[in-house]
C-alpha positions in Angstrom: -78.2 54.4 56.1 -79.2 52.5 59.2 -81.0 49.1 59.3 -83.9 48.3 61.6 -83.3 46.1 64.6 -85.0 43.2 62.8 -82.5 43.5 59.9 -79.5 43.8 62.3 -80.5 40.6 64.1 -81.1 38.9 60.8 -77.5 39.8 59.7 -76.1 38.7 63.1 -77.9 35.3 62.9 -77.7 34.5 59.2 -75.0 36.5 57.6 -71.4 35.2 57.2 -68.6 36.4 55.0 -67.2 34.2 52.2 -64.5 35.2 49.8 -63.7 33.4 46.6 -60.7 31.1 46.8 -57.6 32.7 45.4 -59.2 36.1 44.8 -58.3 39.2 46.8 -61.1 41.5 47.9 -61.1 44.2 45.3 -61.4 47.7 46.7 -59.2 49.6 44.1 -61.7 50.6 41.5 -64.4 53.3 42.2 -65.0 54.6 45.8 -68.6 53.4 45.5 -67.6 49.8 44.6 -65.0 49.9 47.4 -67.6 51.0 50.0 -70.0 48.3 48.8 -67.2 45.7 49.1 -66.2 46.9 52.6 -69.8 46.9 53.9 -71.3 43.9 52.1 -68.5 42.1 50.3 -68.4 38.3 51.0 -71.7 38.4 52.9 -73.8 35.2 52.3 -77.5 35.5 53.2 -80.3 33.0 53.1 -82.1 32.8 49.7 -84.7 35.4 48.8 -88.3 34.2 48.2 -88.0 35.2 44.5 -85.3 35.8 41.9 -84.0 32.2 42.4 -82.7 33.3 45.8 -80.9 36.4 44.8 -77.1 36.7 44.7 -75.2 33.8 46.2 -72.7 36.1 47.8 -72.6 39.9 47.9 -69.5 41.1 46.1 -68.6 44.0 43.9 -68.3 42.6 40.4 -67.8 44.0 36.9 -68.9 47.5 36.0 -71.0 48.6 33.1 -72.6 51.7 31.8 -76.3 52.0 32.6 -79.0 54.6 33.3 -77.5 57.5 35.3 -73.9 56.2 35.2 -71.9 53.2 36.2 -73.6 50.1 37.6 -71.7 47.1 38.9 -72.6 43.4 39.6 -73.9 42.8 43.1 -72.5 39.3 43.3 -72.7 36.0 41.6 -76.1 34.4 41.0 -77.2 31.2 42.9 -78.6 29.5 39.8 -78.6 30.0 36.1 -80.6 33.2 35.4 -81.3 35.3 32.3 -80.3 38.4 34.3 -77.7 39.9 36.6 -78.1 41.6 40.0 -76.6 45.1 39.8 -75.9 48.1 42.1 -76.7 51.5 40.6 -75.0 54.9 40.8 -77.1 55.9 43.8 -76.9 52.6 45.5 -80.0 51.0 43.9 -80.4 47.3 43.9 -81.7 45.9 40.6 -81.8 43.3 38.0 -80.7 43.6 34.3 -81.0 41.7 31.1 -81.7 43.8 28.0 -83.4 46.3 30.3 -82.8 47.3 33.9 -85.3 47.2 36.8 -84.6 48.7 40.2 -86.0 46.3 42.9 -85.0 48.4 45.9 -83.6 52.0 46.2 -80.7 50.6 48.2 -78.9 47.4 49.2 -80.2 48.1 52.7 -83.7 47.8 51.3 -82.9 44.4 49.8 -81.5 43.3 53.2 -84.6 44.6 55.0 -86.9 42.7 52.6 -84.9 39.5 53.3 -85.2 40.1 57.0 -88.9 40.6 56.7 -89.3 37.4 54.8 -87.2 35.6 57.4 -89.4 37.0 60.1 -92.8 36.4 58.3 -92.4 32.9 56.9 -92.1 30.9 60.1 -94.6 33.1 62.1 -97.4 33.4 59.6 -100.5 31.3 60.3 -101.4 31.4 56.6 -99.4 32.3 53.5 -101.2 32.9 50.2 -99.2 33.2 46.9 -100.9 35.2 44.1 -99.4 34.9 40.7 -100.0 37.3 37.8 -102.8 39.2 39.4 -103.2 42.6 41.1 -103.8 42.5 44.8 -106.0 45.2 46.5 -103.8 47.1 49.0 -106.6 49.4 50.2 -106.0 50.1 53.9 -102.4 48.8 53.9 -99.4 50.9 54.6 -96.0 50.6 52.8 -93.0 49.5 54.9 -90.5 52.3 54.1 -87.5 50.4 55.4 -87.5 48.1 52.3 -87.0 51.2 50.1 -89.2 49.5 47.5 -89.2 50.2 43.8 -90.4 47.2 41.8 -90.6 45.2 45.0 -92.6 46.5 47.9 -93.8 45.3 51.3 -97.1 46.4 52.9 -98.7 46.0 56.3 -102.1 46.1 57.9 -102.6 44.8 61.4 -101.1 41.3 61.6 -100.8 40.9 57.8 -97.8 41.5 55.6 -97.9 41.6 51.8 -94.8 41.2 49.7 -95.1 42.3 46.1 -92.4 41.1 43.6 -92.8 42.8 40.2 -89.2 43.0 39.1 -89.2 40.0 36.7 -92.7 41.0 35.4 -91.3 44.5 34.5 -88.0 43.2 33.2 -89.6 40.8 30.7 -92.8 42.8 30.2 -94.7 39.7 31.4 -97.4 40.5 34.0 -97.8 36.7 34.6 -94.4 36.9 36.4 -95.8 39.2 39.1 -95.8 37.4 42.5 -97.5 38.6 45.6 -97.3 36.7 49.0 -99.7 37.5 51.8 -98.5 36.6 55.3 -101.3 36.5 57.8 -101.1 36.2 61.6 -97.7 37.9 62.0 -96.6 39.0 65.5 -94.3 42.0 65.6 -91.6 41.3 68.1 -88.8 43.1 66.2 
């Protein structure tokens, strides 16, 4: 899958590889884990707006059985969390505790969402955070590049809306739903 120009620039500017000391990059298990490790392994990105920043470093971790087949850890967490970030059998990017919630249909979708946040936060003339409530998206169009599942991004004119429902779904707690509305965004990339 290809990334947008915005996400490519985001990776060029912010991404750097970091490997654990004394540990070889593991590419010997499944082909899928090896491909993930080759493409994303060791990549450290700025923190996500939600999920306590997301994985500290992208790295193929331990495997486990899950819906549809084998899932593996996406990388170590930045902070103590009650869940793990996982990569699914079709490349899904999700979180798992006792249940599993797909945030994005691919790792590329996760990176696209990080790139959008990186673009929107400094350029927005106003940012509104809505917690635990539904937001009316009438007239907004989804941004397909984020390949959203539980987490989606929407656009109308110079406004972006980021909806984060992963934790709300994982813990069956609507109060954990977070929506950010970024107004006044210019679209250079």
